[in-house]
N, C-alpha and C positions, 0 to 999 in steps of 0.2 A: 839393625840391631831387630824392627821392622818392617814388614812389608808396605808400609804406607804410613803418614801420617795420623800422629794423633791430633784432632780436632777442639778448639777451646770454644767455648761463648763467654767470651769474656767482654772488660767495659764495664763489669757491674762489683765494682767500680775499676777503675782505668789501672789505679796503683795494687790493688788484689790479685787481680791478672798477671800484672808484671813480678808479682810478688811469688808467684806460682809458678815462673816462668827461672827466676831467681834458684827457688827450690830445686827443679828440677836439673839446674847445672849443678846445684854443688852437689845433689845426690849421685852423678852420676861419674864414675872413677874414671874418666877422660883422658887418655891422654892425646888425642887428636879431635879436631872438631868432627870429624863422622862418629863419635862415638857416643855423640848425643844423640836426644829424641827427637825425630822430626814432628815440627810443628803446622799446622793451619792454626792460628787465631784471630777469631772475628773479633776486633777492639772495638766492641759497639756500645757508646758511651748514650745513644741515643733511645735505650731499651726502654719503654714508660717508667714507670717508676714505681716498682713495688711496691712501697711502703706508701704512695696513694694508694693504691687501688688496695690493697690487703689491707690495711690499718684504716687509713680517713675516708674509702670506698667512694673514693672521684680518681678523676685522670682517663687515662687507656688503659684496659687490659693488654698485659703484658705478651700474654701470650703467642699470636700471629707472630710478632715478632720475632719471640725465641724460637718457634717452630722455622720460620724463614730461617732463621742464621743455621739452626741443625741443618737444613736440606741443603742450604749453601755450602755446609763445611760437606755431607754426605758428600754431593756433589764432585767438589774438590778433589774428591780422592782418601779422602779421611776413612780412617779404619775403626774408631772409635770415638768419642765427645765425650767430654767434662767439661762441666762448668763452675769456678771457685768462688760460687755465692751461693752458700745457703740457702737464704731466701726466698731466693730464685726457683730453689726446687721445689715448690707450691704447683710447677709449672712441669714440674719432671715428667705423669703422667702423659700430660700431650707433647710433650719433647718424644719420649719415647716411643707413642705408635706412629710417629710422622716418619721413623725413621727405619734401616735396617741392619744399622750398626750396632756392637754394645752403649750402652749410656752409662757411664760409669758412676754411679748414684753416690756422690760425694757423703750426706746426712746416712744414709743406708749404711757403706763404707766405714764410718766413725761407729756408728750402733754397732756390729760386729767386731769392730776392734777393742771397743771399750769394756762388752761382754768375754773379752777371755780375761780383761784387770780387773776385775772387782766383780764377786759371790753376784748369783741372781739374786733379785730382793731388794738391791742396794739402790739410791738416786740418785742420780745425775744432777750436778748443776749445770745451766743451761747461761754460758754467757750469747745472746745472740738477739737479731731483731724482734720486740714485742710480735712481727708479723709472725714469727717462726711459734709465738706461745695461741697467737689467734687462731690460724691455720693447723693446728697440733702437729705439727713437723717432724718435730725432736720426738714426741709421747707416742708419737704411731711408728716410729723405727727402733726405740728404745723396748716399747713394750714386747714384742716378739722373743728379746732377751731375758725377759720377765727383772725388769728396770724401769723404774719412776725417771719423769722428768720435772727439776724445781727449777723455777725463773722466782725472781726477784718479786716482793710483794709489791712493788711498782717498777715497772720498768721505762717509765719512762727518763732517767738520766742516760740509762744505754743508749736510746734511740737518739738524742740529743749527743752521747759522743760519738754515734757512729754518724750521723750529719756534719759534725766540728771534724772527725777525721776526713772525710771526703771532701770538707772547700777547703781546710789549711793544713791537715795532716796531723799526726797523734804528735800528744806532750806530754810531758811527767802528770799530769793531771789527771790524763785517762789512763795512764797505767795503775796511778794509787785509786781513781774509782774502782776498775775492775779487779785491784789486787783488796779493797773492802768488799766486792760485793762475793770476790770467791773467799773472804774470811768467813760472810755471812753463811754462804753453800754450809760449810763445813762445819759450822757452828749446830747448823739445824739438820744434819745428818749424811751431806752429801758424801760418799765414798769418792766419788771425781769429778770433776766440773771436764766440761765441751766449751772450747771456742768455737761457738757455732756461728761465727759473723768475721766474714774475708776483711773486713777495717779492724776487729779486734787480734785479727792471726799479724797482723801488721807490729803488733808490741806484744804478743805472746809470751816472744822470749824472753822480754823483761819482768815478765807475771813470777810471783812467789805463792803458795800456797801450800796448807798442811796437806792436801790430797793432792792426786795426781792431777798434771793439767793438760789435756790431748786437744789440740791441735786439728780441727777436721780436715783444713790445708792441708796440714803436714800428713794425713792418712792419706788423701788424694796423690799427691807428690808420689808416694812409696808403693801404693796401687796404680801409678802410672807407667814409673819405672817397669813392675811387675807385667802391666799389659806390652809395653814395648818390647821387654824380653823376652817373654812365653807368648804373647800375644792371645794369653786366656786373661779374666779377672779371678783373681782370687785370694783369699782372707790374708792379709797381712798382722801376722803376732807381735812383730816386733819393729817401730818407728824406730828408725833415729831420731834423735834429737837437733 
């Protein structure tokens, strides 16, 4: 399907990386092993904490580790790179500058997708790490499409859920909290909701909301399939659930 494998900057967290691989397998109408997408996965849970660096202002800058992963994957023969961690896309510019192959930017691709689903001028609720609000990650990718990112008044419960899922996996309580937050977004004018944390992607299929819920990991999955099939990154206007 592709002249070379796609490289995955993984381990942030490990479950999210495995989830991306599972969704890629499901997205391919395969009749044999050879029909699937070749991947080079750098499963590196030792990347310094993005939360500590971006939110708490301490710890170690993750940039060198991420750049080293990207270069290592390119040297190993990857034809494109992807990273199933939205928060780590705060360092996407450094990653892109260090390589000569395409980097499929998950938040940018998700913003382009949601822009085809709702009118310009709409608000999008963001279920993500508070680090994405601090770095204005989703604000910056939605604004060119005339969309506004809105966050909960208090992001601390979402950060707690992220840490708990990383530690011991998702629970029904986590699903309820995401659904309650989604309901608050809808009441406050959001016309769509972006699941912008890969830990939340683990339970996004169990969410119910009054407005469309779009999982950034699903968008990335189908862009990877398109890239592997056509060797180009192109807009995806229909993402199967």
